[in-house]
C-alpha positions in Angstrom: -19.9 7.1 -7.8 -19.4 7.9 -11.4 -21.6 6.5 -14.2 -20.8 5.0 -17.5 -23.3 4.5 -20.3 -23.5 0.8 -19.4 -22.5 0.5 -15.7 -22.4 2.2 -12.4 -18.9 2.1 -10.9 -18.3 1.0 -7.4 -17.4 3.5 -4.7 -13.8 4.5 -4.6 -11.6 2.3 -2.4 -10.6 3.6 1.0 -7.0 4.9 1.3 -5.9 1.9 3.4 -7.0 -0.5 0.7 -5.0 1.4 -2.0 -1.9 1.4 0.2 -2.4 -2.3 0.9 -2.8 -3.1 -2.8 0.4 -1.3 -3.6 2.2 -2.9 -0.7 1.7 -6.4 -2.2 4.1 -6.0 -5.2 6.6 -4.4 -2.8 6.4 -7.4 -0.6 7.1 -9.8 -3.5 9.8 -7.7 -5.2 12.8 -8.5 -3.0 12.4 -12.3 -3.5 11.8 -11.9 -7.3 15.0 -9.7 -7.7 17.0 -12.1 -5.5 15.9 -15.1 -7.6 16.9 -13.3 -10.8 20.3 -12.4 -9.4 20.9 -16.2 -8.9 20.9 -16.5 -12.7 24.4 -15.2 -12.9 25.6 -17.6 -10.2 23.4 -20.7 -10.6 23.6 -23.4 -13.2 21.5 -23.3 -16.4 19.2 -26.1 -15.3 17.2 -24.0 -12.9 17.4 -20.6 -14.7 14.1 -21.1 -16.5 12.5 -21.9 -13.2 13.9 -18.8 -11.5 12.7 -16.6 -14.3 9.2 -18.2 -14.4 8.8 -18.0 -10.6 9.8 -14.4 -10.5 7.6 -13.3 -13.4 4.6 -15.4 -12.1 4.9 -14.0 -8.5 5.2 -10.4 -9.7 2.4 -10.8 -12.1 0.1 -12.2 -9.4 1.2 -9.5 -7.0 0.5 -6.8 -9.6 -2.9 -8.2 -10.3 -3.9 -7.1 -6.8 -3.9 -3.5 -8.1 -7.0 -4.4 -10.1 -8.9 -4.6 -6.9 -8.5 -0.9 -6.3 -8.5 0.4 -9.9 -11.2 0.8 -12.5 -9.5 -1.8 -14.8 -10.4 -4.3 -12.1 -14.1 -3.7 -12.9 -13.9 -3.4 -16.7 -11.1 -4.8 -18.9 -9.1 -2.1 -20.7 -10.1 -1.6 -24.4 -6.6 -2.6 -25.6 -7.2 -6.2 -24.3 -7.8 -8.4 -27.5 -11.3 -9.8 -27.8 -12.4 -9.0 -24.3 -11.5 -5.3 -24.0 -14.3 -3.1 -22.6 -16.3 -5.9 -21.0 -17.2 -5.7 -17.4 -15.4 -8.0 -15.0 -17.7 -10.3 -12.9 -16.9 -9.3 -9.3 -17.9 -12.5 -7.5 -15.3 -14.8 -9.2 -12.6 -12.2 -8.7 -13.3 -12.0 -5.0 -13.5 -15.8 -4.6 -10.2 -16.3 -6.5 -8.5 -13.5 -4.5 -9.7 -14.8 -1.2 -8.7 -18.4 -2.0 -5.3 -17.1 -3.3 -4.7 -15.1 -0.1 -5.7 -18.0 2.1 -3.4 -20.4 0.3 -0.5 -17.9 0.8 -1.3 -17.6 4.5 -1.5 -21.4 4.8 1.9 -21.8 3.0 3.5 -19.3 5.3 2.0 -20.9 8.4 3.2 -24.3 7.2 6.7 -23.1 6.5 7.0 -21.3 9.8 5.7 -24.3 11.7 7.8 -26.8 9.8 10.9 -24.8 10.3 10.2 -24.9 14.1 8.8 -28.4 14.5 10.3 -30.2 11.5 7.2 -32.0 10.3 8.9 -32.8 7.0 12.7 -33.0 7.1 13.2 -33.1 3.3 10.7 -32.8 0.5 10.8 -33.6 -3.3 13.0 -31.1 -5.1 11.7 -31.6 -8.7 13.9 -28.9 -10.2 17.6 -29.1 -10.8 20.0 -31.5 -9.1 18.4 -33.7 -6.5 21.2 -33.3 -3.8 21.0 -35.7 -0.9 20.5 -32.8 1.6 19.9 -29.1 1.4 21.0 -26.9 4.2 18.4 -24.8 6.0 18.3 -21.3 4.5 20.0 -18.7 6.6 19.0 -15.1 7.1 21.0 -14.2 4.0 18.2 -15.9 2.0 15.3 -15.5 4.4 15.6 -11.7 4.5 14.4 -11.6 0.8 11.4 -13.8 1.6 10.4 -12.3 5.0 8.2 -9.5 3.4 6.2 -12.2 1.6 4.6 -13.2 4.9 2.4 -10.1 4.5 1.3 -11.0 0.9 -1.6 -13.3 1.9 -3.2 -11.1 4.6 -2.9 -8.0 2.4 -4.6 -9.8 -0.5 -7.4 -11.0 1.8 -8.0 -7.5 3.2 -8.0 -5.8 -0.2 -10.3 -8.6 -1.7 -12.7 -8.3 1.2 -12.9 -4.5 0.6 -13.4 -5.0 -3.1 -16.2 -7.5 -2.4 -17.8 -5.0 0.0 -17.7 -2.2 -2.6 -18.4 -4.1 -5.8 -20.4 -7.3 -5.3 -24.1 -6.7 -5.2 -26.2 -8.9 -3.0 -28.2 -11.6 -4.9 -31.9 -11.2 -4.8 -33.7 -13.9 -2.8 -35.5 -16.1 -5.2 
């Protein structure tokens, strides 16, 4: 543990947690790139959505790295107004665990729905509302298959971060 004038840093993360944190953006990258390649072939109505979804998913995936780096415990000095302040660990762990659990739930739902067809067709909400959309083939699913690991990886890294950083509350 290294000390700072204001705070004691958490123990360094284990090697598996660092590898898992770096695996998260790599799991999301194929689908983000695939969506961006659709911009040259798709209509302009959904292009903003493809860009937004790719940037959002990569931003969330990259934020997992904060669970294994010092900037996940103290905001960098270059961040306006908040730079240099310590990051409260409990909310970070809670948000990461909820996010990872939601990702796992979405994947389980999609896998079960593709097998048992609970919902045949849902609301599209973006672009043209065609009467029917064909089921995605392996040509599309191969870009999304790595994302199945996203949720479990985030949960594992968040649990390790919580173990290393969150201090037990004193019993009142």
